C-alpha positions as CSV (number, residue, x, y, z in Angstrom):
1,X,-8.2,11.8,-12.1
2,X,-8.8,11.5,-8.4
3,X,-10.6,8.2,-7.7
4,X,-10.0,7.5,-4.0
5,X,-10.3,9.6,-0.9
6,X,-8.7,8.1,2.2
7,X,-9.6,9.6,5.6
8,X,-7.5,9.7,8.8
9,X,-9.7,8.7,11.8
10,X,-9.1,10.6,15.0
11,X,-9.9,14.3,15.0
12,X,-10.7,14.1,11.3
13,X,-13.8,11.9,11.3
14,X,-13.9,11.0,15.0
15,X,-14.3,13.3,17.9
16,X,-11.9,11.4,20.1
17,X,-11.0,13.7,22.9
18,X,-14.3,13.5,24.9
19,X,-14.2,9.7,24.6
20,X,-10.6,9.4,25.9
21,X,-11.3,11.8,28.7
22,X,-14.4,9.8,29.7
23,X,-12.4,6.6,29.7
24,X,-9.8,8.1,32.0
25,X,-12.5,9.5,34.3
26,X,-13.9,6.0,34.6
27,X,-10.4,4.7,35.4
28,X,-9.8,7.3,38.1
29,X,-13.2,6.5,39.7
30,X,-12.3,2.8,39.8
31,X,-8.9,3.5,41.3
32,X,-10.5,5.6,44.1
33,X,-13.0,2.8,44.7
34,X,-10.3,0.2,45.0
35,X,-8.0,2.1,47.4
36,X,-7.9,5.3,49.5
37,X,-4.3,5.8,48.2
38,X,-5.8,6.9,44.8
39,X,-7.5,9.9,46.4
40,X,-4.4,12.0,45.7
41,X,-4.2,10.9,42.0
42,X,-5.6,13.4,39.5
43,X,-7.0,13.2,36.0
44,X,-4.2,15.4,34.9
45,X,-1.7,12.9,36.1
46,X,-3.4,10.1,34.2
47,X,-3.3,12.2,31.1
48,X,0.4,13.0,31.6
49,X,1.1,9.2,31.9
50,X,-0.1,8.8,28.3
51,X,2.1,11.6,27.1
52,X,5.2,10.2,28.9
53,X,4.7,6.7,27.7
54,X,3.9,7.8,24.1
55,X,7.1,9.7,24.0
56,X,9.1,6.6,24.9
57,X,7.1,4.0,22.9
58,X,5.6,5.8,19.9
59,X,6.6,3.1,17.4
60,X,4.8,0.3,19.1
61,X,1.0,-0.6,18.6
62,X,-1.2,2.0,20.3
63,X,-3.0,-0.6,22.4
64,X,0.3,-1.4,24.0
65,X,1.0,2.3,24.6
66,X,-2.3,2.7,26.3
67,X,-1.8,-0.3,28.5
68,X,1.6,0.9,29.5
69,X,0.2,4.3,30.3
70,X,-2.5,2.7,32.5
71,X,0.1,0.6,34.2
72,X,2.0,3.7,35.1
73,X,-1.2,5.4,36.4
74,X,-2.1,2.3,38.5
75,X,1.4,2.2,40.0
76,X,0.7,5.7,41.5
77,X,-1.7,4.0,43.9
78,X,-0.2,0.5,44.2
79,X,-2.8,-1.0,42.0
80,X,-0.5,-2.7,39.5
81,X,-2.3,-6.1,39.8
82,X,-5.5,-4.5,38.4
83,X,-4.2,-3.7,34.9
84,X,-6.3,-6.1,32.9
85,X,-9.5,-5.1,34.5
86,X,-8.8,-1.4,34.4
87,X,-7.7,-1.6,30.8
88,X,-11.0,-3.4,29.9
89,X,-12.9,-0.7,31.7
90,X,-11.1,2.1,29.9
91,X,-11.6,0.7,26.5
92,X,-15.3,-0.1,27.2
93,X,-16.0,3.5,28.2
94,X,-13.8,5.0,25.5
95,X,-15.6,3.1,22.7
96,X,-19.0,3.7,24.2
97,X,-18.4,7.4,24.0
98,X,-16.6,7.5,20.6
99,X,-18.7,9.1,17.9
100,X,-18.0,10.7,14.5
101,X,-18.3,14.5,14.2
102,X,-22.0,15.4,13.4
103,X,-21.3,16.3,9.7
104,X,-19.3,13.2,8.9
105,X,-22.0,10.7,7.8
106,X,-23.7,13.1,5.4
107,X,-20.3,14.1,4.0
108,X,-19.3,10.5,3.4
109,X,-22.7,9.8,1.7
110,X,-22.2,12.8,-0.6
111,X,-18.6,11.7,-1.5
112,X,-19.3,8.0,-1.9
113,X,-21.1,8.4,-5.2
114,X,-18.0,9.9,-6.8
115,X,-15.1,8.3,-5.0
116,X,-13.9,5.1,-3.4
117,X,-13.6,5.9,0.3
118,X,-11.0,4.5,2.6
119,X,-10.2,4.7,6.3
120,X,-6.6,4.7,7.6
121,X,-5.3,5.1,11.2
122,X,-2.4,4.4,13.5
123,X,-4.7,4.3,16.5
124,X,-7.3,2.2,18.3
125,X,-10.3,3.6,16.5
126,X,-11.8,0.7,14.7
127,X,-14.4,1.9,12.3
128,X,-17.1,-0.5,13.4
129,X,-16.6,0.6,17.1
130,X,-16.8,4.3,16.3
131,X,-20.1,4.6,14.5
132,X,-18.6,4.1,11.1
133,X,-19.3,0.5,10.3
134,X,-19.8,-0.2,6.6
135,X,-18.9,3.4,5.5
136,X,-15.7,2.5,3.6
137,X,-14.6,0.3,0.7
138,X,-11.4,-0.5,2.7
139,X,-9.8,0.1,6.0
140,X,-6.1,0.3,6.9
141,X,-4.8,-0.2,10.5
142,X,-1.2,0.1,11.5
143,X,0.4,-3.1,12.8
144,X,-2.1,-5.3,11.0
145,X,-1.1,-7.4,8.0
146,X,2.5,-6.2,8.3
147,X,1.6,-2.5,7.9
148,X,3.9,-0.1,9.7
149,X,2.6,3.2,11.2
150,X,2.1,6.3,9.1
151,X,4.0,8.0,7.7
152,X,5.8,4.9,6.4
153,X,5.2,4.6,2.6
154,X,4.3,1.0,3.1
155,X,1.3,2.0,5.0
156,X,-0.1,4.0,2.2
157,X,0.6,1.2,-0.3
158,X,-1.7,-1.0,1.8
159,X,1.0,-3.6,2.1
160,X,0.0,-5.1,-1.2
161,X,3.1,-5.4,-3.2
162,X,3.3,-1.7,-4.0
163,X,-0.4,-1.4,-4.8
164,X,-2.9,0.4,-2.7
165,X,-5.8,-1.0,-0.8
166,X,-8.4,-2.4,-3.2
167,X,-5.7,-2.8,-5.8
168,X,-5.8,0.8,-6.9
169,X,-2.8,2.8,-7.9
170,X,-1.7,4.8,-4.8
171,X,-0.8,7.9,-6.8
172,X,-4.5,8.4,-7.2
173,X,-5.2,8.7,-3.5
174,X,-5.3,11.5,-1.0
175,X,-5.5,11.4,2.7
176,X,-7.8,13.8,4.6
177,X,-6.0,15.6,7.4
178,X,-7.2,16.2,10.9
179,X,-9.6,19.1,10.7
180,X,-8.1,21.0,13.6
181,X,-4.8,21.1,11.9
182,X,-6.4,22.8,8.9
183,X,-8.0,25.6,10.8
184,X,-11.6,26.5,10.5
185,X,-13.1,24.2,7.9
186,X,-15.0,25.7,5.1
187,X,-18.3,23.9,5.0
188,X,-18.4,21.8,1.9
189,X,-19.6,18.3,1.4
190,X,-20.9,18.3,5.0
191,X,-17.9,20.1,6.4
192,X,-15.1,17.6,5.7
193,X,-14.2,18.7,2.2
194,X,-13.6,21.7,0.1
195,X,-15.2,20.8,-3.2
196,X,-13.0,21.2,-6.2
197,X,-13.9,22.9,-9.4
198,X,-16.5,22.2,-10.6
199,X,-17.5,20.1,-7.6
200,X,-14.6,18.3,-6.0
201,X,-14.6,16.5,-2.7
202,X,-13.0,17.1,0.5
203,X,-10.3,19.5,0.8
204,X,-8.0,16.6,1.5
205,X,-4.3,17.0,2.3
206,X,-2.0,15.3,0.0
207,X,-0.4,15.6,-3.4
208,X,-1.8,14.6,-6.7
209,X,1.2,12.4,-7.1
210,X,1.4,10.0,-4.2
211,X,-0.5,9.6,-1.0
212,X,1.2,11.1,2.0
213,X,0.2,11.4,5.6
214,X,-0.7,15.1,5.5
215,X,0.8,18.1,7.1
216,X,-0.1,19.4,10.5
217,X,0.3,22.9,11.6
218,X,3.5,23.0,13.7
219,X,1.8,24.5,16.8
220,X,-0.9,21.8,16.8
221,X,1.3,18.8,16.2
222,X,1.8,17.4,19.7
223,X,-1.9,17.7,20.6
224,X,-3.1,16.1,17.4
225,X,-0.6,13.3,17.6
226,X,-1.8,12.4,21.1
227,X,-5.4,12.8,20.4
228,X,-5.2,10.8,17.2
229,X,-3.4,7.8,18.5
230,X,-5.4,6.7,21.5
């Protein structure tokens, strides 16, 4: 019997891309305010800095990846000494703009009466900073409490001696995939889930035996990975 539904964060529950873009726009405006040398720096270059750094540092905490990407961007205009201030600006704007998709809260409400809900992410999207405070029975964040990044099996066991978060058996969990990797979602339980028969929850990715990180369509994988980790 399915008892737990564990959701990925970015591009599953959270509409991350507009928030990240807004953060980078704020960074670029600040760079141009600080020096005329930044006039030739483009938003596309700031975005490319994330991709380049992510490719080289994908195993480290995402906060470090973002700071390294910002450092690379600042170096384009000789603004290396401003990293701390610019990173604070980016994250303030990023979280101010971060929101769940419109159908998320109603869907979670519908599912909560039947399932224990969890939240699991490799990225920077803390539930309480993304409009999802108090929505989950447990939250899992990579690089906290010794958890490695997904798809390491230890992540899905919650780092609790082979037991999942909340002490529940991990074979009874499923992880909801990014919606854009699944194609057009059929609107069930508020759009996040495909109800089972007679009335199951989300059409979550995963196998009945064992939680796994979910499969992404091959052509979407790079974009989803970048969007989901910032």
